[in-house]
VMD Tcl script that builds the backbone (N, CA, C; Angstrom):
set m [mol new atoms 264]
animate dup $m
set s [atomselect $m all]
$s set {name element resname resid chain x y z} {
  {N N MET 1 A 16.753 -87.069 -59.548}
  {CA C MET 1 A 17.300 -86.230 -60.601}
  {C C MET 1 A 18.796 -86.447 -60.745}
  {N N ASP 2 A 19.372 -87.270 -59.880}
  {CA C ASP 2 A 20.809 -87.500 -59.944}
  {C C ASP 2 A 21.171 -88.806 -60.636}
  {N N ALA 3 A 20.291 -89.297 -61.479}
  {CA C ALA 3 A 20.593 -90.517 -62.221}
  {C C ALA 3 A 21.806 -90.289 -63.105}
  {N N LYS 4 A 22.616 -91.334 -63.261}
  {CA C LYS 4 A 23.821 -91.240 -64.084}
  {C C LYS 4 A 23.833 -92.356 -65.113}
  {N N ASP 5 A 24.463 -92.071 -66.255}
  {CA C ASP 5 A 24.604 -93.097 -67.274}
  {C C ASP 5 A 25.832 -93.957 -66.964}
  {N N ASP 6 A 26.186 -94.858 -67.860}
  {CA C ASP 6 A 27.296 -95.777 -67.601}
  {C C ASP 6 A 28.663 -95.087 -67.577}
  {N N GLU 7 A 28.722 -93.815 -67.958}
  {CA C GLU 7 A 29.958 -93.037 -67.870}
  {C C GLU 7 A 29.912 -92.045 -66.717}
  {N N GLY 8 A 28.920 -92.200 -65.849}
  {CA C GLY 8 A 28.806 -91.356 -64.676}
  {C C GLY 8 A 28.258 -89.969 -64.940}
  {N N ARG 9 A 27.706 -89.761 -66.126}
  {CA C ARG 9 A 27.207 -88.432 -66.492}
  {C C ARG 9 A 25.755 -88.248 -66.064}
  {N N THR 10 A 25.479 -87.074 -65.509}
  {CA C THR 10 A 24.101 -86.691 -65.210}
  {C C THR 10 A 23.512 -86.022 -66.450}
  {N N ALA 11 A 22.248 -85.689 -66.391}
  {CA C ALA 11 A 21.615 -84.970 -67.499}
  {C C ALA 11 A 22.317 -83.638 -67.749}
  {N N LEU 12 A 22.822 -83.025 -66.698}
  {CA C LEU 12 A 23.529 -81.750 -66.835}
  {C C LEU 12 A 24.840 -81.931 -67.604}
  {N N HIS 13 A 25.566 -83.001 -67.325}
  {CA C HIS 13 A 26.794 -83.294 -68.078}
  {C C HIS 13 A 26.485 -83.445 -69.569}
  {N N VAL 14 A 25.442 -84.201 -69.862}
  {CA C VAL 14 A 25.079 -84.448 -71.265}
  {C C VAL 14 A 24.676 -83.143 -71.942}
  {N N LEU 15 A 23.919 -82.331 -71.249}
  {CA C LEU 15 A 23.453 -81.058 -71.798}
  {C C LEU 15 A 24.606 -80.154 -72.221}
  {N N VAL 16 A 25.619 -80.049 -71.390}
  {CA C VAL 16 A 26.722 -79.136 -71.688}
  {C C VAL 16 A 27.807 -79.767 -72.554}
  {N N SER 17 A 27.614 -81.000 -72.960}
  {CA C SER 17 A 28.596 -81.697 -73.798}
  {C C SER 17 A 28.532 -81.298 -75.263}
  {N N ILE 18 A 27.567 -80.498 -75.635}
  {CA C ILE 18 A 27.413 -80.074 -77.034}
  {C C ILE 18 A 28.324 -78.874 -77.290}
  {N N PRO 19 A 29.352 -79.032 -78.129}
  {CA C PRO 19 A 30.225 -77.891 -78.428}
  {C C PRO 19 A 29.462 -76.801 -79.177}
  {N N VAL 20 A 29.694 -75.559 -78.799}
  {CA C VAL 20 A 29.023 -74.429 -79.431}
  {C C VAL 20 A 29.323 -74.375 -80.923}
  {N N ASN 21 A 30.510 -74.779 -81.314}
  {CA C ASN 21 A 30.871 -74.716 -82.728}
  {C C ASN 21 A 30.417 -75.936 -83.522}
  {N N ALA 22 A 29.676 -76.835 -82.903}
  {CA C ALA 22 A 29.154 -78.008 -83.614}
  {C C ALA 22 A 28.095 -77.557 -84.618}
  {N N GLY 23 A 28.096 -78.131 -85.775}
  {CA C GLY 23 A 27.145 -77.761 -86.812}
  {C C GLY 23 A 25.700 -77.997 -86.415}
  {N N TRP 24 A 25.474 -78.877 -85.465}
  {CA C TRP 24 A 24.109 -79.207 -85.061}
  {C C TRP 24 A 23.716 -78.570 -83.731}
  {N N TYR 25 A 24.539 -77.673 -83.218}
  {CA C TYR 25 A 24.210 -76.953 -81.983}
  {C C TYR 25 A 23.092 -75.973 -82.285}
  {N N HIS 26 A 22.024 -76.028 -81.520}
  {CA C HIS 26 A 20.853 -75.200 -81.806}
  {C C HIS 26 A 20.587 -74.118 -80.775}
  {N N GLY 27 A 21.617 -73.580 -80.207}
  {CA C GLY 27 A 21.413 -72.442 -79.319}
  {C C GLY 27 A 21.741 -72.710 -77.874}
  {N N PRO 28 A 21.571 -71.677 -77.072}
  {CA C PRO 28 A 21.947 -71.736 -75.663}
  {C C PRO 28 A 21.231 -72.845 -74.897}
  {N N THR 29 A 21.932 -73.366 -73.927}
  {CA C THR 29 A 21.388 -74.447 -73.115}
  {C C THR 29 A 20.957 -73.969 -71.723}
  {N N GLN 30 A 20.985 -72.649 -71.511}
  {CA C GLN 30 A 20.671 -72.139 -70.176}
  {C C GLN 30 A 19.278 -72.522 -69.697}
  {N N LYS 31 A 18.290 -72.444 -70.565}
  {CA C LYS 31 A 16.908 -72.745 -70.134}
  {C C LYS 31 A 16.807 -74.173 -69.620}
  {N N ALA 32 A 17.381 -75.115 -70.373}
  {CA C ALA 32 A 17.343 -76.514 -69.939}
  {C C ALA 32 A 18.136 -76.689 -68.643}
  {N N ALA 33 A 19.270 -76.011 -68.530}
  {CA C ALA 33 A 20.071 -76.080 -67.304}
  {C C ALA 33 A 19.282 -75.523 -66.127}
  {N N GLU 34 A 18.542 -74.442 -66.343}
  {CA C GLU 34 A 17.716 -73.866 -65.277}
  {C C GLU 34 A 16.681 -74.865 -64.778}
  {N N VAL 35 A 16.091 -75.607 -65.692}
  {CA C VAL 35 A 15.103 -76.629 -65.306}
  {C C VAL 35 A 15.768 -77.700 -64.443}
  {N N LEU 36 A 16.925 -78.175 -64.867}
  {CA C LEU 36 A 17.631 -79.207 -64.104}
  {C C LEU 36 A 18.049 -78.688 -62.728}
  {N N ILE 37 A 18.516 -77.460 -62.671}
  {CA C ILE 37 A 18.910 -76.863 -61.386}
  {C C ILE 37 A 17.700 -76.733 -60.473}
  {N N ALA 38 A 16.570 -76.325 -61.032}
  {CA C ALA 38 A 15.337 -76.195 -60.242}
  {C C ALA 38 A 14.871 -77.548 -59.698}
  {N N LYS 39 A 15.241 -78.613 -60.386}
  {CA C LYS 39 A 14.888 -79.966 -59.939}
  {C C LYS 39 A 15.938 -80.540 -58.994}
  {N N ASP 40 A 16.846 -79.673 -58.535}
  {CA C ASP 40 A 17.877 -80.032 -57.558}
  {C C ASP 40 A 18.878 -81.068 -58.055}
  {N N ILE 41 A 19.263 -80.964 -59.320}
  {CA C ILE 41 A 20.312 -81.845 -59.824}
  {C C ILE 41 A 21.603 -81.545 -59.068}
  {N N GLU 42 A 22.417 -82.539 -58.864}
  {CA C GLU 42 A 23.684 -82.357 -58.163}
  {C C GLU 42 A 24.628 -81.558 -59.071}
  {N N ILE 43 A 24.781 -80.284 -58.792}
  {CA C ILE 43 A 25.476 -79.364 -59.694}
  {C C ILE 43 A 26.981 -79.642 -59.768}
  {N N ASN 44 A 27.556 -80.233 -58.732}
  {CA C ASN 44 A 28.989 -80.527 -58.735}
  {C C ASN 44 A 29.290 -82.007 -58.931}
  {N N ALA 45 A 28.338 -82.750 -59.467}
  {CA C ALA 45 A 28.571 -84.171 -59.740}
  {C C ALA 45 A 29.714 -84.326 -60.727}
  {N N ARG 46 A 30.462 -85.402 -60.564}
  {CA C ARG 46 A 31.595 -85.681 -61.445}
  {C C ARG 46 A 31.332 -86.952 -62.235}
  {N N ASP 47 A 31.736 -86.913 -63.495}
  {CA C ASP 47 A 31.556 -88.091 -64.344}
  {C C ASP 47 A 32.740 -89.043 -64.154}
  {N N SER 48 A 32.801 -90.105 -64.944}
  {CA C SER 48 A 33.871 -91.087 -64.782}
  {C C SER 48 A 35.246 -90.531 -65.142}
  {N N ASP 49 A 35.286 -89.396 -65.840}
  {CA C ASP 49 A 36.553 -88.709 -66.127}
  {C C ASP 49 A 36.859 -87.659 -65.069}
  {N N ASN 50 A 36.037 -87.634 -64.019}
  {CA C ASN 50 A 36.190 -86.706 -62.900}
  {C C ASN 50 A 35.925 -85.254 -63.288}
  {N N LYS 51 A 35.089 -85.054 -64.305}
  {CA C LYS 51 A 34.756 -83.699 -64.757}
  {C C LYS 51 A 33.368 -83.289 -64.262}
  {N N THR 52 A 33.267 -82.014 -63.893}
  {CA C THR 52 A 31.968 -81.454 -63.528}
  {C C THR 52 A 31.302 -80.880 -64.775}
  {N N ALA 53 A 30.025 -80.610 -64.672}
  {CA C ALA 53 A 29.307 -79.980 -65.784}
  {C C ALA 53 A 29.901 -78.603 -66.090}
  {N N LEU 54 A 30.334 -77.873 -65.065}
  {CA C LEU 54 A 30.938 -76.560 -65.285}
  {C C LEU 54 A 32.182 -76.682 -66.159}
  {N N ARG 55 A 33.040 -77.620 -65.840}
  {CA C ARG 55 A 34.260 -77.792 -66.635}
  {C C ARG 55 A 33.923 -78.155 -68.078}
  {N N ILE 56 A 32.971 -79.044 -68.260}
  {CA C ILE 56 A 32.582 -79.460 -69.611}
  {C C ILE 56 A 31.974 -78.290 -70.375}
  {N N ALA 57 A 31.158 -77.483 -69.703}
  {CA C ALA 57 A 30.557 -76.316 -70.354}
  {C C ALA 57 A 31.635 -75.359 -70.849}
  {N N VAL 58 A 32.635 -75.113 -70.024}
  {CA C VAL 58 A 33.733 -74.221 -70.408}
  {C C VAL 58 A 34.507 -74.811 -71.578}
  {N N GLU 59 A 34.811 -76.099 -71.510}
  {CA C GLU 59 A 35.542 -76.768 -72.589}
  {C C GLU 59 A 34.807 -76.679 -73.929}
  {N N ASN 60 A 33.482 -76.643 -73.869}
  {CA C ASN 60 A 32.675 -76.638 -75.083}
  {C C ASN 60 A 32.188 -75.252 -75.489}
  {N N GLY 61 A 32.716 -74.220 -74.852}
  {CA C GLY 61 A 32.388 -72.859 -75.238}
  {C C GLY 61 A 31.007 -72.388 -74.821}
  {N N GLN 62 A 30.386 -73.082 -73.893}
  {CA C GLN 62 A 29.056 -72.692 -73.420}
  {C C GLN 62 A 29.202 -71.705 -72.257}
  {N N GLU 63 A 29.640 -70.504 -72.598}
  {CA C GLU 63 A 29.964 -69.502 -71.588}
  {C C GLU 63 A 28.767 -69.091 -70.736}
  {N N GLU 64 A 27.638 -68.839 -71.367}
  {CA C GLU 64 A 26.466 -68.388 -70.606}
  {C C GLU 64 A 25.966 -69.483 -69.670}
  {N N THR 65 A 25.979 -70.710 -70.125}
  {CA C THR 65 A 25.562 -71.811 -69.251}
  {C C THR 65 A 26.570 -71.998 -68.133}
  {N N ALA 66 A 27.858 -71.839 -68.418}
  {CA C ALA 66 A 28.890 -71.921 -67.379}
  {C C ALA 66 A 28.659 -70.845 -66.322}
  {N N LYS 67 A 28.330 -69.635 -66.738}
  {CA C LYS 67 A 28.037 -68.552 -65.791}
  {C C LYS 67 A 26.836 -68.912 -64.919}
  {N N LEU 68 A 25.817 -69.492 -65.532}
  {CA C LEU 68 A 24.626 -69.897 -64.788}
  {C C LEU 68 A 24.976 -70.959 -63.745}
  {N N LEU 69 A 25.766 -71.944 -64.141}
  {CA C LEU 69 A 26.170 -72.998 -63.206}
  {C C LEU 69 A 26.954 -72.404 -62.044}
  {N N HIS 70 A 27.866 -71.504 -62.353}
  {CA C HIS 70 A 28.655 -70.853 -61.309}
  {C C HIS 70 A 27.749 -70.064 -60.360}
  {N N LYS 71 A 26.812 -69.354 -60.910}
  {CA C LYS 71 A 25.865 -68.559 -60.109}
  {C C LYS 71 A 25.097 -69.444 -59.122}
  {N N HIS 72 A 24.843 -70.675 -59.525}
  {CA C HIS 72 A 24.079 -71.597 -58.682}
  {C C HIS 72 A 24.964 -72.516 -57.845}
  {N N GLY 73 A 26.243 -72.171 -57.725}
  {CA C GLY 73 A 27.103 -72.874 -56.783}
  {C C GLY 73 A 28.048 -73.901 -57.352}
  {N N ALA 74 A 28.188 -73.978 -58.660}
  {CA C ALA 74 A 29.145 -74.926 -59.225}
  {C C ALA 74 A 30.559 -74.519 -58.821}
  {N N ALA 75 A 31.313 -75.469 -58.305}
  {CA C ALA 75 A 32.678 -75.204 -57.862}
  {C C ALA 75 A 33.577 -74.981 -59.063}
  {N N GLU 76 A 34.458 -74.013 -58.943}
  {CA C GLU 76 A 35.375 -73.740 -60.052}
  {C C GLU 76 A 36.831 -73.827 -59.654}
  {N N ASN 77 A 37.130 -73.746 -58.397}
  {CA C ASN 77 A 38.519 -73.607 -57.991}
  {C C ASN 77 A 39.190 -74.890 -57.533}
  {N N LEU 78 A 38.438 -75.973 -57.392}
  {CA C LEU 78 A 39.059 -77.208 -56.928}
  {C C LEU 78 A 39.656 -77.983 -58.089}
  {N N ASP 79 A 40.867 -78.416 -57.910}
  {CA C ASP 79 A 41.522 -79.292 -58.866}
  {C C ASP 79 A 40.742 -80.606 -58.913}
  {N N ASP 80 A 40.601 -81.196 -60.087}
  {CA C ASP 80 A 39.835 -82.433 -60.232}
  {C C ASP 80 A 40.340 -83.532 -59.303}
  {N N ASN 81 A 41.641 -83.719 -59.204}
  {CA C ASN 81 A 42.185 -84.768 -58.341}
  {C C ASN 81 A 41.968 -84.450 -56.873}
  {N N GLN 82 A 42.048 -83.166 -56.516}
  {CA C GLN 82 A 41.809 -82.755 -55.147}
  {C C GLN 82 A 40.373 -83.084 -54.752}
  {N N LYS 83 A 39.428 -82.807 -55.614}
  {CA C LYS 83 A 38.028 -83.083 -55.323}
  {C C LYS 83 A 37.795 -84.582 -55.190}
  {N N ALA 84 A 38.414 -85.373 -56.037}
  {CA C ALA 84 A 38.261 -86.821 -55.966}
  {C C ALA 84 A 38.805 -87.355 -54.644}
  {N N GLU 85 A 39.926 -86.803 -54.194}
  {CA C GLU 85 A 40.517 -87.217 -52.940}
  {C C GLU 85 A 39.614 -86.864 -51.763}
  {N N GLN 86 A 38.916 -85.725 -51.849}
  {CA C GLN 86 A 38.017 -85.314 -50.778}
  {C C GLN 86 A 36.836 -86.268 -50.639}
  {N N LYS 87 A 36.433 -86.891 -51.746}
  {CA C LYS 87 A 35.313 -87.831 -51.709}
  {C C LYS 87 A 35.663 -89.121 -50.986}
  {N N GLU 88 A 36.945 -89.479 -50.989}
  {CA C GLU 88 A 37.379 -90.764 -50.406}
  {C C GLU 88 A 37.409 -90.732 -48.902}
}
mol reanalyze $m
mol bondsrecalc $m
mol representation Tube
mol addrep $m
């Protein structure tokens, strides 16, 4: 479930990449996020821009999905560069 595309994005990253104000946004993404979380997707995975799904969800106005990610352990307090340094 941790497959990534060529930009390092997991399915969770792609899911939360839809801005709420986009004309083609069709509603909350929590249900799909719940499915991915239940399948043990890496909730704190970082893409090639060093962003987590939580950060992307917040940037795109997906507040309810961001709350869900946080509830399931998504890190919110680590600086992106700090987290990258911890991986090395």
